[in-house]
N, C-alpha and C positions, 0 to 999 in steps of 0.2 A: 448628382453623381460626379460630373467632371471635376467639381471642386474636391471630392474625396479622392479621385485619381490623382489629381494634382499633388495633393498633401501626402499621399502614399509615395508618390515618386519622389518627392522632395525628402521624406525619411528615409527611404531606401538609398538614397544617394548620399547620406550622411554615413552609412554602414560600410565598412571595408567590403570590397569584393570577396575577399576569402570567407567572410561571415556568411555570406549568400550562398557561395558554392561549397561549405565546408561539409564533409561527411561526419557523422559521429560513430561511435563503436557499434552502436544498435544498428545503424543502417547498414554497415558493413557486415554485420552478423545476420540480417535479414536478405542480404544479396547474395550472389554467385560468390564462389571463392576468388579472392583476387590474386594476383602474382605474389603479392606482399602488401605490407602496410608501412607507410613511413608516417611518422608522427612530427609535425613542426612544431616547435616550442619557442615562443617569442615573447619576451617580458622586458619589463624595466626594472627588475630587483634582483639581486642575486638570490633573496629568499624564494622566489618563486619555485625554483626546482624543488626544494625541500618540501614546499607545500603540494606540489603536482606529482610528485614520483609515485608515492602510495597508490593513488588512483591509475597511474599509468602502468604500475605493475599488475594490478587486478585487471585492467583493461586487456592487457596482452596475454594475461591467463585466460580471460574469456574467449578471446579471439582464437587462441591456441586449442582450447577445449572444442571449439566447433570447427576449425581448420588446422588440425595436427600438422607440425611442422611448418606453419605458416611463417615465411620471412618477415622480420619486422626490422625496422630502423628507426632511429631518433635523430632528428636534426635540431639542435639548439643554436639560435643565432641572434639572440637579444642578450641584454645584460645579465641574464640568469646564468649564461654560460660561464662568467667568470668567478661563480662558487666553484668550479671544477678546477681552478689553478692549484698547482702544488701548494703555492703560498697560502691559500684559503683551506687546506685540507684540515687542519686543527678546527678552525671556526665552523666549516660545513662538513664534519666528519660523518654525519648520517647521510648527507647527500650525497658524497663520494662512495658510501657503503652502498647506497641504493643502486647508482649507476653501475658500480663494479659488479653487482649481482645480476643487473641486466645483461650485461656483456658476458660475464664469466658463465653464470648458470643457464641464462635464458637465450643464449646467443644472438643478443640484440646488437646490431650495429649502431654505436652511438657517436656521433659527429657533432664537433662544434666549427664555429665559423672562423676560417683564419683571417679573413679580411676584417671583420669586426674586432677581433684581438688585436690586429695590427693597429687600428686606430687608437688603442689604448696601451702601445708599446707592450703588447704581450705576444711572447714568441711561442711557436707550436711545441718547443720543449717546456715550456712552462706549464703544460697539461701532462697529467700521467699518462702511461703507456695505454691504458684501457680506453682513452678517450681520443678517437681520430680527429685530428685537425684538417678539415676539408678547406681547399682554397677559397671557396665561397659557398656560405650556407643555401642559398636560392638556387644555386647551379646544382649542388648535392640533391636538392630536392628534385630538381626537374629531371635528373638523371634517373632516378628512382622511378618517377612518374612515366618516363619513356620506357623503363621496363615493365610497366603494367602495375605499378605499385598504386595503392589508393591513398590519396593524403588525408589525414585528419589533423586539423590545428588545434593546438592547445595555446590559448593565449590568456591576457590577465582580464 
């Protein structure tokens, strides 16, 4: 039994802390109404947003069917955020369209990380108006959590 415990602890130590503490949409739907929900998106490829946004739309719809008017925010702070630059609009037109729908039609706050962008010489004005460039993605998430928002992590 002791050996099994050691193996389990070793395996868990390889998992990111966020994976151990992460909420799911289903868990939020089973709980009391939160003040809001913030989705953290972090990935290593520009294509990730295009792959994940359709499910995100469905998840937000499910949350709002159960909790009408629920405030929702999205913070993207990995390489996937670069699909949303103005220069990538033609290449990732579907991604831009889905994000713009979230912002305009579903009143979702959509943020990208200005710090991460600056590491690649991408300025706030390189993103379209419907994307808010936060000074730092992790700080933006912390701000939402301080307001009582429940965090749901979407990673690769």
